[in-house]
PANUTI-139349 format. One record per residue (C-alpha): x, y, z; residue in one letter; residue number from 1. Coordinates in steps of 0.1 Angstrom, whole numbers, plus 5000, padded with zeros to 4 digits. Layout:
<node <X Y Z> "a" NUM>;
...
***
This chain:
<node <5695 1076 8587> "m" 1>;
<node <5721 1098 8605> "d" 2>;
<node <5756 1085 8603> "k" 3>;
<node <5758 1087 8641> "r" 4>;
<node <5734 1058 8643> "q" 5>;
<node <5761 1036 8630> "i" 6>;
<node <5786 1049 8656> "l" 7>;
<node <5781 1021 8682> "p" 8>;
<node <5790 0996 8655> "g" 9>;
<node <5821 1017 8647> "t" 10>;
<node <5832 1015 8683> "l" 11>;
<node <5827 0977 8682> "t" 12>;
<node <5847 0977 8650> "f" 13>;
<node <5877 0992 8668> "l" 14>;
<node <5873 0968 8697> "k" 15>;
<node <5872 0939 8673> "a" 16>;
<node <5905 0950 8658> "l" 17>;
<node <5920 0952 8693> "k" 18>;
<node <5909 0917 8703> "y" 19>;
<node <5920 0902 8669> "a" 20>;
<node <5955 0915 8668> "y" 21>;
<node <5981 0901 8663> "p" 22>;
<node <5962 0870 8652> "a" 23>;
<node <5947 0867 8617> "d" 24>;
<node <5910 0866 8627> "e" 25>;
<node <5887 0874 8656> "l" 26>;
<node <5868 0848 8676> "m" 27>;
<node <5841 0872 8688> "p" 28>;
<node <5825 0849 8713> "l" 29>;
<node <5858 0839 8729> "s" 30>;
<node <5871 0875 8728> "c" 31>;
<node <5905 0864 8714> "k" 32>;
<node <5923 0860 8681> "g" 33>;
<node <5922 0829 8660> "r" 34>;
<node <5957 0815 8655> "v" 35>;
<node <5961 0788 8629> "r" 36>;
<node <5973 0756 8645> "g" 37>;
<node <5961 0766 8680> "q" 38>;
<node <5924 0761 8673> "e" 39>;
<node <5907 0730 8658> "p" 40>;
<node <5914 0728 8621> "n" 41>;
<node <5885 0740 8599> "r" 42>;
<node <5900 0727 8566> "g" 43>;
<node <5900 0750 8536> "d" 44>;
<node <5886 0779 8557> "i" 45>;
<node <5919 0781 8576> "d" 46>;
<node <5939 0786 8544> "e" 47>;
<node <5930 0823 8545> "s" 48>;
<node <5951 0825 8577> "l" 49>;
<node <5988 0829 8570> "g" 50>;
<node <5999 0842 8604> "k" 51>;
<node <6002 0877 8589> "f" 52>;
<node <5976 0896 8610> "s" 53>;
<node <5950 0892 8583> "l" 54>;
<node <5922 0912 8599> "t" 55>;
<node <5945 0942 8605> "l" 56>;
<node <5959 0944 8570> "i" 57>;
<node <5924 0938 8554> "d" 58>;
<node <5910 0967 8574> "t" 59>;
<node <5936 0994 8570> "l" 60>;
<node <5918 1014 8543> "d" 61>;
<node <5885 1010 8560> "t" 62>;
<node <5900 1030 8589> "l" 63>;
<node <5906 1058 8564> "v" 64>;
<node <5870 1057 8551> "v" 65>;
<node <5857 1058 8587> "l" 66>;
<node <5879 1089 8591> "n" 67>;
<node <5899 1072 8619> "k" 68>;
<node <5931 1086 8606> "l" 69>;
<node <5951 1085 8639> "d" 70>;
<node <5941 1048 8642> "e" 71>;
<node <5951 1043 8605> "f" 72>;
<node <5986 1057 8611> "e" 73>;
<node <5991 1036 8642> "e" 74>;
<node <5979 1005 8624> "a" 75>;
<node <6003 1011 8595> "v" 76>;
<node <6032 1014 8621> "r" 77>;
<node <6021 0980 8636> "k" 78>;
<node <6021 0963 8602> "v" 79>;
<node <6055 0977 8592> "v" 80>;
<node <6070 0969 8626> "r" 81>;
<node <6055 0935 8634> "d" 82>;
<node <6042 0916 8604> "i" 83>;
<node <6063 0890 8585> "r" 84>;
<node <6053 0874 8552> "l" 85>;
<node <6078 0844 8553> "d" 86>;
<node <6057 0821 8575> "n" 87>;
<node <6059 0784 8564> "d" 88>;
<node <6022 0777 8558> "v" 89>;
<node <6000 0768 8528> "v" 90>;
<node <5976 0796 8521> "v" 91>;
<node <5949 0803 8496> "s" 92>;
<node <5964 0822 8467> "v" 93>;
<node <5930 0838 8459> "f" 94>;
<node <5923 0849 8495> "e" 95>;
<node <5959 0861 8501> "t" 96>;
<node <5957 0882 8469> "n" 97>;
<node <5924 0899 8475> "i" 98>;
<node <5928 0904 8513> "r" 99>;
<node <5965 0908 8520> "v" 100>;
<node <5980 0921 8488> "l" 101>;
<node <5949 0942 8482> "g" 102>;
<node <5950 0955 8517> "g" 103>;
<node <5987 0964 8516> "l" 104>;
<node <5982 0982 8482> "l" 105>;
<node <5951 1001 8493> "g" 106>;
<node <5968 1012 8525> "a" 107>;
<node <5999 1022 8507> "h" 108>;
<node <5978 1044 8484> "v" 109>;
<node <5962 1061 8514> "m" 110>;
<node <5995 1065 8532> "a" 111>;
<node <6012 1080 8502> "d" 112>;
<node <5983 1104 8497> "l" 113>;
<node <5985 1117 8533> "f" 114>;
<node <6022 1120 8530> "r" 115>;
<node <6019 1141 8499> "q" 116>;
<node <5994 1163 8517> "q" 117>;
<node <6021 1171 8542> "g" 118>;
<node <6001 1166 8574> "e" 119>;
<node <6004 1129 8582> "r" 120>;
<node <6026 1099 8575> "m" 121>;
<node <6057 1120 8570> "q" 122>;
<node <6077 1091 8584> "w" 123>;
<node <6064 1067 8557> "y" 124>;
<node <6089 1055 8531> "r" 125>;
<node <6067 1031 8510> "d" 126>;
<node <6071 1002 8534> "e" 127>;
<node <6037 0988 8526> "l" 128>;
<node <6045 0988 8489> "l" 129>;
<node <6077 0970 8496> "h" 130>;
<node <6058 0944 8516> "m" 131>;
<node <6033 0941 8487> "a" 132>;
<node <6060 0935 8462> "k" 133>;
<node <6076 0908 8485> "d" 134>;
<node <6042 0891 8488> "l" 135>;
<node <6036 0894 8450> "g" 136>;
<node <6069 0875 8444> "h" 137>;
<node <6058 0849 8469> "r" 138>;
<node <6026 0844 8450> "l" 139>;
<node <6042 0842 8415> "l" 140>;
<node <6051 0805 8418> "p" 141>;
<node <6013 0798 8417> "a" 142>;
<node <6015 0807 8380> "f" 143>;
<node <6040 0780 8372> "n" 144>;
<node <6014 0758 8355> "t" 145>;
<node <6011 0744 8320> "t" 146>;
<node <5984 0768 8310> "i" 147>;
<node <5997 0798 8331> "l" 148>;
<node <5966 0799 8353> "n" 149>;
<node <5974 0802 8390> "p" 150>;
<node <5970 0774 8414> "l" 151>;
<node <5945 0777 8443> "s" 152>;
<node <5973 0767 8466> "r" 153>;
<node <6009 0767 8456> "i" 154>;
<node <6022 0732 8449> "g" 155>;
<node <5991 0713 8460> "t" 156>;
<node <5965 0714 8433> "e" 157>;
<node <5956 0702 8398> "t" 158>;
<node <5925 0723 8394> "d" 159>;
<node <5916 0759 8400> "t" 160>;
<node <5884 0778 8400> "c" 161>;
<node <5876 0805 8375> "t" 162>;
<node <5873 0832 8401> "a" 163>;
<node <5907 0820 8416> "c" 164>;
<node <5925 0825 8383> "a" 165>;
<node <5905 0855 8371> "g" 166>;
<node <5907 0877 8402> "t" 167>;
<node <5943 0887 8401> "m" 168>;
<node <5944 0915 8376> "i" 169>;
<node <5935 0945 8398> "l" 170>;
<node <5959 0938 8425> "e" 171>;
<node <5987 0925 8403> "f" 172>;
<node <5984 0954 8378> "a" 173>;
<node <5983 0979 8405> "a" 174>;
<node <6014 0964 8420> "l" 175>;
<node <6032 0965 8387> "s" 176>;
<node <6023 1002 8381> "r" 177>;
<node <6030 1013 8416> "l" 178>;
<node <6063 0994 8419> "s" 179>;
<node <6076 0996 8383> "g" 180>;
<node <6079 0958 8380> "d" 181>;
<node <6060 0945 8350> "s" 182>;
<node <6060 0908 8359> "v" 183>;
<node <6029 0909 8380> "f" 184>;
<node <6005 0925 8355> "e" 185>;
<node <6019 0903 8327> "k" 186>;
<node <6011 0871 8346> "h" 187>;
<node <5976 0883 8356> "a" 188>;
<node <5968 0893 8320> "r" 189>;
<node <5979 0859 8307> "k" 190>;
<node <5957 0841 8332> "a" 191>;
<node <5927 0861 8319> "l" 192>;
<node <5937 0853 8284> "d" 193>;
<node <5935 0816 8291> "v" 194>;
<node <5901 0818 8307> "l" 195>;
<node <5888 0839 8277> "w" 196>;
<node <5903 0815 8252> "n" 197>;
<node <5888 0785 8271> "r" 198>;
<node <5853 0799 8272> "r" 199>;
<node <5826 0779 8255> "q" 200>;
<node <5827 0796 8221> "k" 201>;
<node <5790 0790 8212> "e" 202>;
<node <5775 0801 8245> "s" 203>;
<node <5804 0825 8256> "d" 204>;
<node <5801 0812 8291> "l" 205>;
<node <5828 0798 8314> "v" 206>;
<node <5827 0770 8339> "g" 207>;
<node <5837 0770 8375> "t" 208>;
<node <5867 0747 8376> "v" 209>;
<node <5895 0743 8351> "i" 210>;
<node <5924 0718 8350> "n" 211>;
<node <5957 0737 8352> "i" 212>;
<node <5976 0712 8332> "h" 213>;
<node <5954 0706 8301> "n" 214>;
<node <5931 0736 8303> "g" 215>;
<node <5900 0715 8302> "e" 216>;
<node <5869 0722 8323> "w" 217>;
<node <5865 0694 8347> "i" 218>;
<node <5832 0675 8349> "r" 219>;
<node <5819 0690 8381> "r" 220>;
<node <5832 0724 8370> "g" 221>;
<node <5811 0728 8338> "k" 222>;
<node <5783 0746 8357> "n" 223>;
<node <5780 0782 8347> "s" 224>;
<node <5765 0810 8368> "g" 225>;
<node <5775 0843 8385> "v" 226>;
<node <5779 0830 8421> "g" 227>;
<node <5806 0810 8439> "a" 228>;
<node <5835 0799 8417> "g" 229>;
<node <5830 0824 8389> "i" 230>;
<node <5817 0856 8405> "d" 231>;
<node <5847 0879 8407> "s" 232>;
<node <5861 0869 8373> "y" 233>;
<node <5832 0888 8357> "y" 234>;
<node <5836 0916 8382> "e" 235>;
<node <5873 0920 8374> "y" 236>;
<node <5869 0922 8337> "l" 237>;
<node <5847 0953 8341> "m" 238>;
<node <5868 0968 8369> "k" 239>;
<node <5901 0962 8350> "a" 240>;
<node <5887 0983 8322> "y" 241>;
<node <5879 1011 8347> "i" 242>;
<node <5912 1008 8365> "l" 243>;
<node <5935 1003 8336> "l" 244>;
<node <5917 1018 8306> "g" 245>;
<node <5923 0988 8283> "d" 246>;
<node <5892 0983 8261> "h" 247>;
<node <5899 0946 8257> "v" 248>;
<node <5886 0939 8292> "f" 249>;
<node <5853 0958 8284> "l" 250>;
<node <5849 0940 8252> "e" 251>;
<node <5852 0906 8269> "r" 252>;
<node <5830 0916 8297> "f" 253>;
<node <5802 0927 8273> "n" 254>;
<node <5804 0894 8254> "i" 255>;
<node <5801 0874 8287> "h" 256>;
<node <5774 0898 8300> "y" 257>;
<node <5752 0893 8269> "n" 258>;
<node <5755 0855 8274> "a" 259>;
<node <5746 0858 8311> "i" 260>;
<node <5715 0878 8303> "m" 261>;
<node <5705 0853 8276> "k" 262>;
<node <5710 0821 8295> "y" 263>;
<node <5715 0828 8333> "i" 264>;
<node <5694 0858 8341> "s" 265>;
<node <5657 0852 8346> "q" 266>;
<node <5649 0882 8368> "p" 267>;
<node <5647 0882 8397> "p" 268>;
<node <5665 0848 8396> "l" 269>;
<node <5701 0840 8385> "l" 270>;
<node <5703 0804 8374> "l" 271>;
<node <5732 0779 8370> "n" 272>;
<node <5733 0763 8336> "v" 273>;
<node <5756 0739 8318> "h" 274>;
<node <5782 0759 8299> "m" 275>;
<node <5779 0736 8268> "h" 276>;
<node <5742 0733 8269> "n" 277>;
<node <5730 0766 8285> "p" 278>;
<node <5693 0760 8281> "t" 279>;
<node <5696 0733 8308> "v" 280>;
<node <5695 0744 8344> "s" 281>;
<node <5719 0722 8365> "v" 282>;
<node <5711 0734 8400> "r" 283>;
<node <5679 0740 8420> "s" 284>;
<node <5696 0766 8443> "w" 285>;
<node <5715 0798 8443> "m" 286>;
<node <5743 0809 8467> "d" 287>;
<node <5745 0842 8485> "s" 288>;
<node <5777 0853 8468> "l" 289>;
<node <5756 0862 8437> "l" 290>;
<node <5742 0891 8457> "a" 291>;
<node <5772 0911 8443> "f" 292>;
<node <5758 0909 8408> "f" 293>;
<node <5732 0937 8410> "p" 294>;
<node <5761 0960 8419> "g" 295>;
<node <5780 0949 8389> "l" 296>;
<node <5750 0955 8367> "q" 297>;
<node <5748 0990 8381> "v" 298>;
<node <5784 0996 8369> "l" 299>;
<node <5773 0984 8334> "r" 300>;
<node <5743 1007 8335> "g" 301>;
<node <5717 0979 8334> "d" 302>;
<node <5695 0990 8363> "l" 303>;
<node <5662 0971 8357> "k" 304>;
<node <5674 0936 8363> "p" 305>;
<node <5697 0948 8391> "a" 306>;
<node <5667 0963 8409> "i" 307>;
<node <5647 0932 8405> "e" 308>;
<node <5673 0908 8418> "t" 309>;
<node <5682 0930 8447> "h" 310>;
<node <5646 0934 8457> "e" 311>;
<node <5641 0896 8457> "m" 312>;
<node <5671 0893 8480> "l" 313>;
<node <5659 0921 8502> "y" 314>;
<node <5626 0903 8507> "q" 315>;
<node <5645 0872 8519> "v" 316>;
<node <5663 0894 8545> "t" 317>;
<node <5630 0909 8557> "k" 318>;
<node <5617 0874 8563> "q" 319>;
<node <5648 0858 8578> "h" 320>;
<node <5670 0887 8590> "k" 321>;
<node <5700 0877 8568> "f" 322>;
<node <5707 0860 8535> "l" 323>;
<node <5714 0823 8541> "p" 324>;
<node <5744 0808 8523> "e" 325>;
<node <5722 0789 8498> "v" 326>;
<node <5685 0793 8487> "l" 327>;
<node <5663 0770 8467> "l" 328>;
<node <5648 0786 8436> "y" 329>;
<node <5614 0773 8442> "i" 330>;
<node <5596 0796 8467> "n" 331>;
<node <5630 0809 8478> "i" 332>;
<node <5633 0782 8504> "l" 333>;
<node <5663 0774 8526> "f" 334>;
<node <5689 0749 8516> "h" 335>;
<node <5718 0760 8539> "w" 336>;
<node <5709 0785 8566> "g" 337>;
<node <5744 0797 8577> "q" 338>;
<node <5752 0834 8574> "h" 339>;
<node <5788 0845 8575> "l" 340>;
<node <5782 0882 8576> "l" 341>;
<node <5789 0884 8539> "r" 342>;
<node <5789 0920 8525> "p" 343>;
<node <5777 0914 8489> "e" 344>;
<node <5741 0925 8495> "f" 345>;
<node <5752 0957 8513> "a" 346>;
<node <5776 0963 8483> "e" 347>;
<node <5748 0961 8458> "s" 348>;
<node <5726 0983 8480> "t" 349>;
<node <5754 1009 8480> "y" 350>;
<node <5757 1009 8442> "y" 351>;
<node <5720 1011 8437> "l" 352>;
<node <5716 1041 8460> "y" 353>;
<node <5745 1059 8443> "k" 354>;
<node <5731 1052 8409> "a" 355>;
<node <5695 1061 8416> "t" 356>;
<node <5695 1084 8446> "g" 357>;
<node <5664 1066 8457> "d" 358>;
<node <5661 1068 8495> "h" 359>;
<node <5645 1034 8494> "y" 360>;
<node <5680 1020 8494> "y" 361>;
<node <5689 1040 8525> "l" 362>;
<node <5660 1022 8542> "r" 363>;
<node <5674 0989 8530> "v" 364>;
<node <5708 0999 8544> "g" 365>;
<node <5692 1009 8577> "q" 366>;
<node <5676 0975 8580> "s" 367>;
<node <5710 0958 8575> "i" 368>;
<node <5726 0980 8602> "v" 369>;
<node <5697 0973 8626> "e" 370>;
<node <5698 0935 8621> "k" 371>;
<node <5736 0934 8625> "l" 372>;
<node <5734 0954 8658> "n" 373>;
<node <5705 0933 8671> "v" 374>;
<node <5713 0898 8659> "y" 375>;
<node <5750 0896 8652> "a" 376>;
<node <5767 0921 8675> "r" 377>;
<node <5784 0906 8706> "v" 378>;
<node <5806 0922 8732> "p" 379>;
<node <5838 0917 8713> "c" 380>;
<node <5827 0922 8678> "g" 381>;
<node <5801 0907 8654> "f" 382>;
<node <5795 0869 8652> "a" 383>;
<node <5786 0848 8622> "a" 384>;
<node <5751 0832 8624> "v" 385>;
<node <5751 0794 8624> "q" 386>;
<node <5715 0792 8612> "d" 387>;
<node <5694 0822 8603> "v" 388>;
<node <5663 0803 8614> "r" 389>;
<node <5675 0799 8650> "t" 390>;
<node <5699 0828 8653> "g" 391>;
<node <5726 0808 8670> "t" 392>;
<node <5761 0823 8667> "h" 393>;
<node <5794 0809 8655> "e" 394>;
<node <5827 0819 8671> "d" 395>;
<node <5838 0834 8638> "r" 396>;
<node <5842 0869 8623> "m" 397>;
<node <5859 0868 8589> "d" 398>;
<node <5881 0898 8580> "s" 399>;
<node <5859 0907 8551> "f" 400>;
<node <5832 0919 8575> "f" 401>;
<node <5854 0948 8586> "l" 402>;
<node <5870 0953 8552> "a" 403>;
<node <5838 0954 8532> "e" 404>;
<node <5806 0954 8552> "m" 405>;
<node <5816 0984 8573> "f" 406>;
<node <5830 1003 8544> "k" 407>;
<node <5799 1000 8522> "y" 408>;
<node <5775 1008 8550> "l" 409>;
<node <5795 1038 8561> "y" 410>;
<node <5797 1051 8526> "l" 411>;
<node <5760 1045 8520> "l" 412>;
<node <5752 1070 8547> "f" 413>;
<node <5780 1095 8542> "s" 414>;
<node <5782 1126 8521> "e" 415>;
<node <5813 1130 8500> "k" 416>;
<node <5822 1161 8519> "s" 417>;
<node <5824 1141 8551> "q" 418>;
<node <5850 1117 8538> "l" 419>;
<node <5888 1123 8540> "p" 420>;
<node <5892 1112 8504> "i" 421>;
<node <5874 1117 8471> "n" 422>;
<node <5858 1082 8468> "i" 423>;
<node <5851 1087 8431> "d" 424>;
<node <5889 1086 8425> "d" 425>;
<node <5890 1049 8434> "y" 426>;
<node <5879 1015 8422> "v" 427>;
<node <5868 0990 8447> "f" 428>;
<node <5884 0956 8445> "t" 429>;
<node <5864 0925 8452> "t" 430>;
<node <5875 0929 8489> "e" 431>;
<node <5865 0966 8487> "a" 432>;
<node <5901 0978 8488> "h" 433>;
<node <5907 1012 8471> "l" 434>;
<node <5929 1015 8440> "l" 435>;
<node <5932 1048 8422> "p" 436>;
<node <5917 1052 8388> "v" 437>;
<node <5947 1074 8380> "s" 438>;
<node <5966 1041 8374> "l" 439>;
<node <5949 1041 8339> "s" 440>;
<node <5971 1070 8329> "t" 441>;
<node <6002 1058 8346> "k" 442>;
<node <6028 1045 8321> "q" 443>;
<node <6029 1007 8324> "p" 444>;
<node <6065 0997 8335> "p" 445>;
<node <6072 0974 8305> "w" 446>;
<node <6068 1005 8282> "l" 447>;
<node <6096 1024 8300> "n" 448>;
<node <6123 1005 8281> "n" 449>;
<node <6108 1011 8247> "l" 450>;
<node <6122 1046 8243> "g" 451>;
<node <6091 1068 8242> "f" 452>;
<node <6068 1089 8265> "s" 453>;
<node <6033 1076 8267> "i" 454>;
<node <6020 1110 8278> "e" 455>;
<node <6035 1128 8248> "l" 456>;
<node <6021 1101 8225> "v" 457>;
<node <5987 1107 8240> "k" 458>;
<node <5990 1145 8237> "k" 459>;
<node <6000 1143 8200> "q" 460>;
<node <5975 1116 8189> "t" 461>;
<node <5944 1123 8209> "g" 462>;
<node <5926 1101 8234> "n" 463>;
<node <5908 1078 8209> "t" 464>;
<node <5938 1070 8188> "l" 465>;
<node <5960 1067 8219> "f" 466>;
<node <5937 1041 8233> "s" 467>;
<node <5941 1020 8202> "l" 468>;
<node <5978 1027 8201> "y" 469>;
<node <5982 1015 8238> "h" 470>;
<node <5961 0984 8232> "h" 471>;
<node <5982 0974 8201> "v" 472>;
<node <6014 0978 8220> "i" 473>;
<node <6002 0956 8249> "i" 474>;
<node <5989 0929 8225> "q" 475>;
<node <6023 0929 8207> "c" 476>;
<node <6042 0926 8240> "l" 477>;
<node <6021 0898 8254> "f" 478>;
<node <6016 0878 8222> "n" 479>;
<node <6047 0867 8205> "s" 480>;
<node <6028 0854 8175> "s" 481>;
<node <6019 0890 8166> "l" 482>;
<node <6054 0901 8159> "c" 483>;
<node <6088 0887 8151> "s" 484>;
<node <6107 0911 8173> "s" 485>;
<node <6087 0909 8205> "k" 486>;
<node <6090 0939 8227> "g" 487>;
<node <6106 0963 8202> "t" 488>;
<node <6090 0995 8192> "f" 489>;
<node <6086 0990 8154> "p" 490>;
<node <6062 0961 8159> "c" 491>;
<node <6033 0979 8175> "p" 492>;
<node <6039 1010 8154> "l" 493>;
<node <6036 0990 8122> "l" 494>;
<node <6006 0971 8134> "l" 495>;
<node <5989 1003 8143> "l" 496>;
<node <5997 1020 8110> "l" 497>;
<node <5983 0990 8092> "s" 498>;
<node <5952 0988 8113> "f" 499>;
<node <5945 1025 8108> "c" 500>;
<node <5948 1024 8071> "k" 501>;
<node <5926 0993 8067> "r" 502>;
<node <5899 1000 8093> "q" 503>;
<node <5896 1038 8095> "h" 504>;
<node <5912 1049 8062> "k" 505>;
<node <5931 1077 8080> "v" 506>;
<node <5967 1087 8081> "t" 507>;
<node <5984 1079 8114> "c" 508>;
<node <6012 1103 8121> "n" 509>;
<node <6024 1086 8153> "l" 510>;
<node <6055 1101 8167> "p" 511>;
<node <6085 1081 8177> "i" 512>;
<node <6095 1100 8209> "v" 513>;
<node <6129 1090 8221> "h" 514>;
<node <6137 1093 8258> "s" 515>;
<node <6171 1107 8252> "s" 516>;
***
């Protein structure tokens, strides 16, 4: 499929941005923006809307991928000039993190890149990064809980979902490493530590909802799967390893993944089981969010089950045009026919094509584009489908449609040489924002005060030993029980020396490189 065949949708994309701004979200049937408080309340759904032009921020780095660089620069100017983050509204911590904080960070990375290249953004002075840091500090009170796991909404909850607590590390770690303020990555790491320590030790599975005061999985939250409530926790363990280079995340992911493949995966199906008794299936249905999982399996290199699950989902779309929100396991029947233009199936299609090079996945992508243009496209944008059986529309277009769906489909049909950036230099967040893998080599800010150069240590010790060295330092800093003088240099050095002698029987000549 030629990229030009997507162009009409791209023009609609730009039109949708125009109609949505300055509101948070587009109402594509009404051709106007959705402003919270001015439209009928939709309950939890509206907690994504914080009166901060959500769709614009969420879409900034998509403009770069689409090679709409003039539009990107103009959009950044709008964000810097017009958007405030001090609105007095209760918002979802999870959605604000992945959409707004992630959007600001991804756009800052792009703006900084173009500025360094010398052709664009010469006026830019890290304004988006300053906004991201401001937002990060506004989200930090969510971590003021007994077990250090963040609230779903600041000051209003006693429980939080696993994905809500476990989907902070990419954005918060990137914010720390780009801004030099360690507080964000420290909090996100601690939240992941809590989830890991609270896993069911025999099954190595986690539940969907945890009490933020006592750390217990609540009754309705003991279901374990890879869909809604858990999904991006697993995704972020793998991607945190890729982005940050800390092997502890990969080790945890692999343990969880083995448990998933043992208890939850029955290709092509992905079940929901009881975390304490994982041989018992607790649901007769699966939700559409699990369509991301084949893409995650591709990242791990496990192609066979990824292909099988993806193919099952594709057959559903061939029969019903789109994935419904919920499907019954038996005969893949409908349970809930709504389709919100979710991008997860397109995301997995993109990963499978990039991994296999099989043009079959281009044909899958072509079918997605055609169905969007025929059944979801309306004059002012793209409209969610109220029921895939009838094709009736909702006056709703979530920001993730422009942030993710367009990005993955455009990349699916693009050659690397056609893109303004090297896409391999970036990790996709769960909202498909682009964070540079170079952050893995960037000295974490909390090491700056310890009096040594991480690059010199790496040069003198080699990559393998450096990785171990780095991990021990981080564990020492974040776990006071490991050392009596938390945060001082001798602690990780002595720990590493001891570990090397006991485990590898080698001499560790680690340098103490003072900054002076």
